[in-house]
Biotite code that builds the C-alpha atoms (Angstrom):
import biotite.structure as struc

atoms = struc.array([
    struc.Atom([11.046, 5.344, 0.299], chain_id="A", res_id=1, res_name="MET", atom_name="CA", element="C"),
    struc.Atom([7.687, 7.098, 1.362], chain_id="A", res_id=2, res_name="ARG", atom_name="CA", element="C"),
    struc.Atom([9.148, 10.578, -0.564], chain_id="A", res_id=3, res_name="LYS", atom_name="CA", element="C"),
    struc.Atom([10.082, 8.742, -3.578], chain_id="A", res_id=4, res_name="ILE", atom_name="CA", element="C"),
    struc.Atom([6.607, 6.901, -3.602], chain_id="A", res_id=5, res_name="VAL", atom_name="CA", element="C"),
    struc.Atom([4.734, 10.385, -3.174], chain_id="A", res_id=6, res_name="THR", atom_name="CA", element="C"),
    struc.Atom([7.178, 11.848, -6.122], chain_id="A", res_id=7, res_name="ARG", atom_name="CA", element="C"),
    struc.Atom([6.469, 8.881, -8.403], chain_id="A", res_id=8, res_name="SER", atom_name="CA", element="C"),
    struc.Atom([2.500, 9.334, -7.889], chain_id="A", res_id=9, res_name="LEU", atom_name="CA", element="C"),
    struc.Atom([2.650, 12.824, -8.517], chain_id="A", res_id=10, res_name="ARG", atom_name="CA", element="C"),
    struc.Atom([5.040, 12.295, -11.871], chain_id="A", res_id=11, res_name="GLN", atom_name="CA", element="C"),
    struc.Atom([2.526, 9.253, -12.983], chain_id="A", res_id=12, res_name="ALA", atom_name="CA", element="C"),
    struc.Atom([-0.072, 11.926, -12.943], chain_id="A", res_id=13, res_name="GLY", atom_name="CA", element="C"),
    struc.Atom([-2.058, 10.641, -10.040], chain_id="A", res_id=14, res_name="LEU", atom_name="CA", element="C"),
    struc.Atom([-1.933, 14.021, -7.967], chain_id="A", res_id=15, res_name="ASP", atom_name="CA", element="C"),
    struc.Atom([-4.063, 13.631, -4.803], chain_id="A", res_id=16, res_name="PHE", atom_name="CA", element="C"),
    struc.Atom([-5.776, 15.993, -2.647], chain_id="A", res_id=17, res_name="ASP", atom_name="CA", element="C"),
    struc.Atom([-3.800, 15.001, 0.525], chain_id="A", res_id=18, res_name="GLN", atom_name="CA", element="C"),
    struc.Atom([-1.098, 12.087, 0.914], chain_id="A", res_id=19, res_name="ILE", atom_name="CA", element="C"),
    struc.Atom([-0.695, 10.439, 4.216], chain_id="A", res_id=20, res_name="LEU", atom_name="CA", element="C"),
    struc.Atom([2.064, 8.561, 5.256], chain_id="A", res_id=21, res_name="GLU", atom_name="CA", element="C"),
    struc.Atom([2.804, 6.021, 8.113], chain_id="A", res_id=22, res_name="ALA", atom_name="CA", element="C"),
    struc.Atom([6.219, 4.639, 9.241], chain_id="A", res_id=23, res_name="GLY", atom_name="CA", element="C"),
    struc.Atom([4.666, 1.183, 9.865], chain_id="A", res_id=24, res_name="ASP", atom_name="CA", element="C"),
    struc.Atom([1.647, -0.973, 9.697], chain_id="A", res_id=25, res_name="GLY", atom_name="CA", element="C"),
    struc.Atom([0.974, 0.145, 13.766], chain_id="A", res_id=26, res_name="VAL", atom_name="CA", element="C"),
    struc.Atom([1.081, 3.942, 12.799], chain_id="A", res_id=27, res_name="GLU", atom_name="CA", element="C"),
    struc.Atom([-1.236, 3.044, 9.601], chain_id="A", res_id=28, res_name="ALA", atom_name="CA", element="C"),
    struc.Atom([-3.840, 1.515, 11.630], chain_id="A", res_id=29, res_name="LEU", atom_name="CA", element="C"),
    struc.Atom([-3.865, 4.498, 13.968], chain_id="A", res_id=30, res_name="LYS", atom_name="CA", element="C"),
    struc.Atom([-4.241, 6.798, 11.381], chain_id="A", res_id=31, res_name="THR", atom_name="CA", element="C"),
    struc.Atom([-7.033, 4.850, 9.429], chain_id="A", res_id=32, res_name="LEU", atom_name="CA", element="C"),
    struc.Atom([-8.959, 5.246, 12.755], chain_id="A", res_id=33, res_name="GLU", atom_name="CA", element="C"),
    struc.Atom([-9.654, 8.967, 11.912], chain_id="A", res_id=34, res_name="THR", atom_name="CA", element="C"),
    struc.Atom([-8.733, 9.921, 8.190], chain_id="A", res_id=35, res_name="GLU", atom_name="CA", element="C"),
    struc.Atom([-10.806, 8.074, 5.466], chain_id="A", res_id=36, res_name="LYS", atom_name="CA", element="C"),
    struc.Atom([-8.680, 7.110, 2.269], chain_id="A", res_id=37, res_name="VAL", atom_name="CA", element="C"),
    struc.Atom([-8.889, 6.244, -1.294], chain_id="A", res_id=38, res_name="ASP", atom_name="CA", element="C"),
    struc.Atom([-6.395, 3.238, -1.711], chain_id="A", res_id=39, res_name="VAL", atom_name="CA", element="C"),
    struc.Atom([-3.045, 2.394, 0.602], chain_id="A", res_id=40, res_name="ILE", atom_name="CA", element="C"),
    struc.Atom([0.332, 1.684, -0.687], chain_id="A", res_id=41, res_name="LEU", atom_name="CA", element="C"),
    struc.Atom([2.017, -0.392, 1.788], chain_id="A", res_id=42, res_name="CYS", atom_name="CA", element="C"),
    struc.Atom([5.531, -1.761, 1.913], chain_id="A", res_id=43, res_name="ASP", atom_name="CA", element="C"),
    struc.Atom([5.853, -5.348, 2.862], chain_id="A", res_id=44, res_name="ILE", atom_name="CA", element="C"),
    struc.Atom([8.942, -4.768, 4.550], chain_id="A", res_id=45, res_name="ASN", atom_name="CA", element="C"),
    struc.Atom([8.552, -2.609, 7.788], chain_id="A", res_id=46, res_name="MET", atom_name="CA", element="C"),
    struc.Atom([9.468, -2.315, 11.414], chain_id="A", res_id=47, res_name="PRO", atom_name="CA", element="C"),
    struc.Atom([7.090, -3.023, 14.250], chain_id="A", res_id=48, res_name="ASN", atom_name="CA", element="C"),
    struc.Atom([4.469, -4.508, 11.896], chain_id="A", res_id=49, res_name="MET", atom_name="CA", element="C"),
    struc.Atom([5.153, -5.705, 8.739], chain_id="A", res_id=50, res_name="ASP", atom_name="CA", element="C"),
    struc.Atom([3.177, -5.386, 5.324], chain_id="A", res_id=51, res_name="GLY", atom_name="CA", element="C"),
    struc.Atom([1.545, -8.873, 5.800], chain_id="A", res_id=52, res_name="LEU", atom_name="CA", element="C"),
    struc.Atom([0.629, -8.276, 9.319], chain_id="A", res_id=53, res_name="GLU", atom_name="CA", element="C"),
    struc.Atom([-1.064, -5.106, 8.336], chain_id="A", res_id=54, res_name="PHE", atom_name="CA", element="C"),
    struc.Atom([-3.042, -7.135, 5.926], chain_id="A", res_id=55, res_name="LEU", atom_name="CA", element="C"),
    struc.Atom([-4.270, -9.409, 8.241], chain_id="A", res_id=56, res_name="ARG", atom_name="CA", element="C"),
    struc.Atom([-5.509, -6.719, 10.652], chain_id="A", res_id=57, res_name="GLN", atom_name="CA", element="C"),
    struc.Atom([-6.996, -4.561, 7.988], chain_id="A", res_id=58, res_name="LYS", atom_name="CA", element="C"),
    struc.Atom([-9.020, -7.291, 6.521], chain_id="A", res_id=59, res_name="SER", atom_name="CA", element="C"),
    struc.Atom([-10.394, -8.194, 10.191], chain_id="A", res_id=60, res_name="ALA", atom_name="CA", element="C"),
    struc.Atom([-11.415, -4.621, 10.539], chain_id="A", res_id=61, res_name="ASN", atom_name="CA", element="C"),
    struc.Atom([-14.750, -3.803, 8.738], chain_id="A", res_id=62, res_name="ASP", atom_name="CA", element="C"),
    struc.Atom([-14.321, -0.310, 8.905], chain_id="A", res_id=63, res_name="ALA", atom_name="CA", element="C"),
    struc.Atom([-11.360, -0.505, 6.540], chain_id="A", res_id=64, res_name="ILE", atom_name="CA", element="C"),
    struc.Atom([-11.318, -3.645, 5.077], chain_id="A", res_id=65, res_name="LYS", atom_name="CA", element="C"),
    struc.Atom([-12.593, -2.463, 1.842], chain_id="A", res_id=66, res_name="GLY", atom_name="CA", element="C"),
    struc.Atom([-10.009, 0.254, 0.991], chain_id="A", res_id=67, res_name="ILE", atom_name="CA", element="C"),
    struc.Atom([-8.033, -1.040, -2.052], chain_id="A", res_id=68, res_name="PRO", atom_name="CA", element="C"),
    struc.Atom([-4.399, -1.993, -1.211], chain_id="A", res_id=69, res_name="ILE", atom_name="CA", element="C"),
    struc.Atom([-1.442, -2.288, -3.390], chain_id="A", res_id=70, res_name="GLY", atom_name="CA", element="C"),
    struc.Atom([1.866, -3.539, -2.139], chain_id="A", res_id=71, res_name="MET", atom_name="CA", element="C"),
    struc.Atom([5.249, -2.187, -2.605], chain_id="A", res_id=72, res_name="ILE", atom_name="CA", element="C"),
    struc.Atom([8.099, -5.148, -2.350], chain_id="A", res_id=73, res_name="THR", atom_name="CA", element="C"),
    struc.Atom([11.571, -6.008, -3.167], chain_id="A", res_id=74, res_name="THR", atom_name="CA", element="C"),
    struc.Atom([10.429, -9.522, -2.461], chain_id="A", res_id=75, res_name="GLU", atom_name="CA", element="C"),
    struc.Atom([9.882, -11.028, -5.882], chain_id="A", res_id=76, res_name="ALA", atom_name="CA", element="C"),
    struc.Atom([8.672, -14.382, -4.590], chain_id="A", res_id=77, res_name="GLY", atom_name="CA", element="C"),
    struc.Atom([5.582, -15.943, -5.760], chain_id="A", res_id=78, res_name="ALA", atom_name="CA", element="C"),
    struc.Atom([4.896, -17.093, -2.016], chain_id="A", res_id=79, res_name="GLU", atom_name="CA", element="C"),
    struc.Atom([4.822, -13.618, -0.392], chain_id="A", res_id=80, res_name="ILE", atom_name="CA", element="C"),
    struc.Atom([2.778, -12.109, -3.357], chain_id="A", res_id=81, res_name="ILE", atom_name="CA", element="C"),
    struc.Atom([0.461, -14.813, -3.037], chain_id="A", res_id=82, res_name="GLY", atom_name="CA", element="C"),
    struc.Atom([0.083, -14.429, 0.508], chain_id="A", res_id=83, res_name="GLU", atom_name="CA", element="C"),
    struc.Atom([-0.393, -10.777, 0.249], chain_id="A", res_id=84, res_name="ALA", atom_name="CA", element="C"),
    struc.Atom([-3.275, -11.112, -2.534], chain_id="A", res_id=85, res_name="LYS", atom_name="CA", element="C"),
    struc.Atom([-4.524, -14.061, -0.303], chain_id="A", res_id=86, res_name="ALA", atom_name="CA", element="C"),
    struc.Atom([-5.093, -11.236, 2.307], chain_id="A", res_id=87, res_name="LEU", atom_name="CA", element="C"),
    struc.Atom([-6.676, -8.675, 0.164], chain_id="A", res_id=88, res_name="GLY", atom_name="CA", element="C"),
    struc.Atom([-3.653, -7.100, -1.739], chain_id="A", res_id=89, res_name="ALA", atom_name="CA", element="C"),
    struc.Atom([-4.843, -5.915, -5.049], chain_id="A", res_id=90, res_name="ALA", atom_name="CA", element="C"),
    struc.Atom([-1.833, -5.868, -6.598], chain_id="A", res_id=91, res_name="GLY", atom_name="CA", element="C"),
    struc.Atom([2.069, -5.378, -6.208], chain_id="A", res_id=92, res_name="ASN", atom_name="CA", element="C"),
    struc.Atom([4.645, -3.093, -7.631], chain_id="A", res_id=93, res_name="ILE", atom_name="CA", element="C"),
    struc.Atom([8.558, -4.172, -7.329], chain_id="A", res_id=94, res_name="LYS", atom_name="CA", element="C"),
    struc.Atom([10.886, -2.022, -6.085], chain_id="A", res_id=95, res_name="LYS", atom_name="CA", element="C"),
    struc.Atom([12.802, -0.308, -8.140], chain_id="A", res_id=96, res_name="PRO", atom_name="CA", element="C"),
    struc.Atom([9.558, 0.988, -10.112], chain_id="A", res_id=97, res_name="PHE", atom_name="CA", element="C"),
    struc.Atom([8.804, 4.011, -12.317], chain_id="A", res_id=98, res_name="THR", atom_name="CA", element="C"),
    struc.Atom([6.028, 6.276, -12.155], chain_id="A", res_id=99, res_name="PRO", atom_name="CA", element="C"),
    struc.Atom([4.301, 4.390, -15.209], chain_id="A", res_id=100, res_name="ASP", atom_name="CA", element="C"),
    struc.Atom([4.466, 1.360, -13.049], chain_id="A", res_id=101, res_name="GLN", atom_name="CA", element="C"),
    struc.Atom([2.779, 3.259, -10.352], chain_id="A", res_id=102, res_name="ILE", atom_name="CA", element="C"),
    struc.Atom([0.456, 4.590, -12.462], chain_id="A", res_id=103, res_name="SER", atom_name="CA", element="C"),
    struc.Atom([-0.254, 1.133, -14.022], chain_id="A", res_id=104, res_name="ASP", atom_name="CA", element="C"),
    struc.Atom([-1.035, -0.720, -10.475], chain_id="A", res_id=105, res_name="SER", atom_name="CA", element="C"),
    struc.Atom([-2.557, 2.073, -8.684], chain_id="A", res_id=106, res_name="ILE", atom_name="CA", element="C"),
    struc.Atom([-4.664, 3.467, -11.499], chain_id="A", res_id=107, res_name="GLY", atom_name="CA", element="C"),
    struc.Atom([-7.358, 0.767, -11.757], chain_id="A", res_id=108, res_name="PRO", atom_name="CA", element="C"),
    struc.Atom([-7.737, 0.986, -7.796], chain_id="A", res_id=109, res_name="LEU", atom_name="CA", element="C"),
    struc.Atom([-8.920, 4.422, -7.909], chain_id="A", res_id=110, res_name="LEU", atom_name="CA", element="C"),
])
């Protein structure tokens, strides 16, 4: 999925200098301790720490809580999307997605 997202970002014309990847929320938080990022794309369904718990921990950390975040999900339920937005997600992208959908969702966060 991470490779698909990376390819979609490039196809959408959102060519970042660097795209960092994390396998789960735990790894993402560790990466954010040392790396400065402009935007985060986070899947809701991940091992070890899911996207909602990642959002909870991110919002509690003053150093990273202001980084805009878009959630990627197969979950279409309004309850899960509402919870993600309440925890600070700026938007969501439903799988499967197109490069245009990525651009429309992520572009405004940059």
